[in-house]
C-alpha positions as CSV (number, residue, x, y, z in Angstrom):
1,T,-27.4,130.1,-37.7
2,G,-28.5,129.4,-35.3
3,R,-25.9,129.1,-32.7
4,A,-25.8,129.9,-28.8
5,R,-22.4,128.9,-28.0
6,D,-18.8,129.5,-29.9
7,T,-18.7,125.7,-30.7
8,S,-21.5,123.2,-31.4
9,P,-21.4,120.0,-30.9
10,T,-22.0,117.2,-34.1
11,L,-25.2,115.9,-34.8
12,Q,-24.0,112.4,-33.4
13,D,-22.7,114.3,-30.3
14,V,-26.7,115.6,-29.9
15,T,-27.9,112.3,-30.2
16,A,-25.9,110.6,-27.9
17,Q,-27.1,113.1,-25.2
18,L,-30.8,112.9,-26.2
19,L,-30.5,109.4,-26.3
20,A,-29.1,109.2,-22.8
21,S,-32.3,111.5,-21.8
22,K,-34.3,109.0,-22.9
23,A,-32.8,106.1,-21.2
24,D,-36.2,105.7,-19.6
25,R,-38.5,105.2,-22.4
26,S,-39.2,102.3,-23.8
27,K,-36.2,100.4,-26.0
28,R,-39.1,101.0,-29.1
29,Y,-38.9,104.4,-29.0
30,Q,-35.1,105.0,-28.3
31,T,-34.2,102.5,-31.7
32,S,-36.4,104.1,-33.4
33,L,-35.3,107.6,-32.6
34,R,-31.7,106.5,-32.9
35,L,-32.6,105.1,-36.4
36,M,-34.1,108.0,-37.7
37,L,-31.4,110.3,-36.5
38,D,-28.7,107.6,-37.4
39,Q,-30.3,107.5,-41.0
40,F,-30.3,111.9,-40.9
41,A,-27.0,112.2,-40.0
42,E,-25.7,109.8,-42.2
43,G,-23.7,111.5,-44.7
44,R,-22.6,115.0,-42.1
45,P,-20.4,112.9,-40.1
46,G,-18.9,115.7,-37.9
47,M,-21.9,118.2,-39.3
48,P,-22.0,120.5,-35.9
49,V,-25.8,120.9,-35.4
50,D,-26.0,124.6,-35.4
51,E,-25.2,124.0,-39.7
52,V,-29.0,122.0,-39.6
53,T,-31.1,124.7,-41.6
54,P,-34.6,124.8,-42.5
55,A,-33.2,124.1,-46.3
56,V,-31.4,120.9,-45.2
57,L,-34.5,120.1,-43.4
58,E,-37.0,120.4,-46.1
59,E,-34.4,118.6,-48.5
60,W,-34.0,116.1,-46.5
61,L,-37.8,115.5,-45.9
62,T,-38.8,115.6,-49.3
63,D,-36.6,112.8,-49.6
64,H,-37.9,111.1,-47.3
65,A,-41.6,112.7,-47.8
66,G,-43.3,108.8,-47.5
67,S,-43.7,108.7,-43.6
68,A,-42.8,112.9,-43.3
69,S,-44.8,113.3,-40.4
70,T,-42.9,111.3,-37.9
71,W,-39.1,111.8,-39.4
72,R,-40.7,115.9,-38.2
73,S,-41.4,114.9,-35.0
74,R,-38.4,112.7,-34.8
75,L,-36.1,116.1,-35.7
76,S,-38.1,118.1,-33.9
77,T,-37.6,116.2,-30.6
78,F,-34.1,116.4,-31.4
79,L,-33.8,120.2,-32.4
80,N,-36.2,121.0,-29.2
81,F,-33.3,119.3,-27.1
82,A,-30.7,120.8,-28.8
83,V,-32.0,124.6,-28.0
84,R,-32.6,123.0,-24.3
85,R,-29.4,122.4,-23.6
86,G,-28.2,125.8,-25.4
87,H,-26.3,124.1,-28.4
88,I,-28.5,126.0,-30.9
89,S,-31.1,128.7,-30.2
90,V,-34.3,128.4,-32.0
91,N,-35.4,124.9,-33.2
92,P,-34.9,125.0,-37.2
93,M,-38.2,123.0,-37.8
94,D,-40.2,125.4,-36.3
95,R,-39.6,127.6,-40.4
96,V,-40.2,124.3,-42.4
97,D,-44.1,124.1,-43.2
98,P,-45.4,120.8,-43.9
99,I,-45.3,118.4,-46.2
100,H,-47.9,116.8,-47.8
101,A,-48.7,114.1,-49.8
102,Q,-48.3,114.5,-53.6
103,N,-51.5,112.6,-54.0
104,G,-53.9,114.1,-51.0
105,G,-53.2,112.0,-48.3
106,K,-55.2,108.9,-50.6
107,V,-53.7,105.5,-50.0
108,S,-53.0,103.9,-53.4
109,I,-51.7,100.3,-53.7
110,F,-48.9,99.5,-56.4
111,P,-49.6,98.6,-59.6
112,V,-48.4,94.8,-60.2
113,N,-45.6,94.9,-62.2
114,E,-44.1,98.0,-59.9
115,V,-44.0,94.9,-56.9
116,E,-42.7,92.7,-59.8
117,T,-39.6,95.3,-60.5
118,L,-38.6,96.0,-56.8
119,L,-39.0,91.8,-56.0
120,A,-36.8,91.1,-58.7
121,Y,-34.6,93.9,-57.0
122,L,-34.8,93.1,-53.9
123,T,-33.8,89.2,-53.8
124,D,-30.2,90.4,-54.0
125,N,-30.7,92.4,-50.9
126,P,-32.7,89.9,-48.2
127,G,-32.6,92.4,-45.3
128,G,-34.6,94.9,-48.2
129,L,-36.8,92.0,-49.6
130,A,-37.8,91.2,-45.5
131,W,-38.6,94.8,-44.7
132,F,-41.1,95.0,-48.2
133,A,-42.6,91.8,-47.4
134,L,-43.7,93.1,-43.8
135,T,-44.4,96.2,-45.0
136,C,-46.1,96.3,-48.6
137,L,-47.5,92.7,-48.7
138,A,-48.0,91.9,-44.6
139,G,-49.6,95.2,-43.6
140,L,-47.0,95.7,-40.9
141,R,-46.1,99.9,-40.3
142,P,-41.9,100.8,-41.7
143,E,-41.2,100.6,-37.6
144,E,-43.0,97.8,-37.0
145,A,-40.8,95.9,-39.5
146,M,-38.1,97.3,-38.3
147,Q,-38.2,95.9,-34.4
148,T,-40.0,92.7,-35.9
149,S,-37.1,89.3,-35.8
150,W,-37.7,86.0,-37.7
151,K,-38.7,84.5,-34.6
152,Q,-42.0,86.2,-35.4
153,V,-42.5,85.0,-38.6
154,R,-44.7,82.2,-39.5
155,Q,-45.7,79.9,-42.5
156,D,-49.1,81.8,-42.4
157,H,-48.8,84.8,-40.0
158,V,-46.0,87.7,-38.2
159,V,-46.8,87.7,-34.8
160,V,-46.9,91.1,-33.7
161,D,-46.8,92.3,-29.8
162,E,-46.4,95.1,-27.6
163,Q,-43.0,95.1,-28.0
164,T,-43.9,95.5,-31.5
165,S,-46.8,97.4,-32.4
166,K,-47.6,100.5,-32.9
167,L,-49.2,101.5,-29.4
168,R,-51.3,105.1,-29.0
C-alpha cells in the first residue's frame, strides 16, 4: 500500500480536509470537486485513502471514460493533497496510464434511435432528463449543466453566465 502512517483517514475525511483547504477557490470549483470526489467515494464508505490503488483508479476511470481527463485531474488533485498531508506516501494516479477515447477522440452525434431510447428511459427521471437536454441537446458541458438552475432556462434558450460557464 501507499501508507505513510499507521492509520489512514477515509476518503470522506480527506475530501473534507481538501475542500476546507480550497475554501478560497470559486464555489463552482468547490462544488465540482466535491461532486466528483463524492461520486468516487460512493460505494466505498469508510475506505482508507491508502487503499486506493492504480487498479482501483483504472477500473473507476474506465467506467467514467466520457470525461476521463477531468475525473483524472480531480482525483490526482485529491491524491496529491493526501500525499502532502502524509496520509499516503505516493500518488497512485502516477502509475495509471491515460485512457484514450475508443473512437480516436472524434466527436460523434447520437443516432436518432439512441436519443429516443434515452428520452423514453429518462421520462421517469426529471433531473436526468433535464441534464440530458442541457448536455446533449443544448450543448452545455456536464459541469455547466450541473451548475444550471431552473431560473436560467428560458422558452427558447438557456442563460449561461460566468458562474455556470467553464472559463479558461
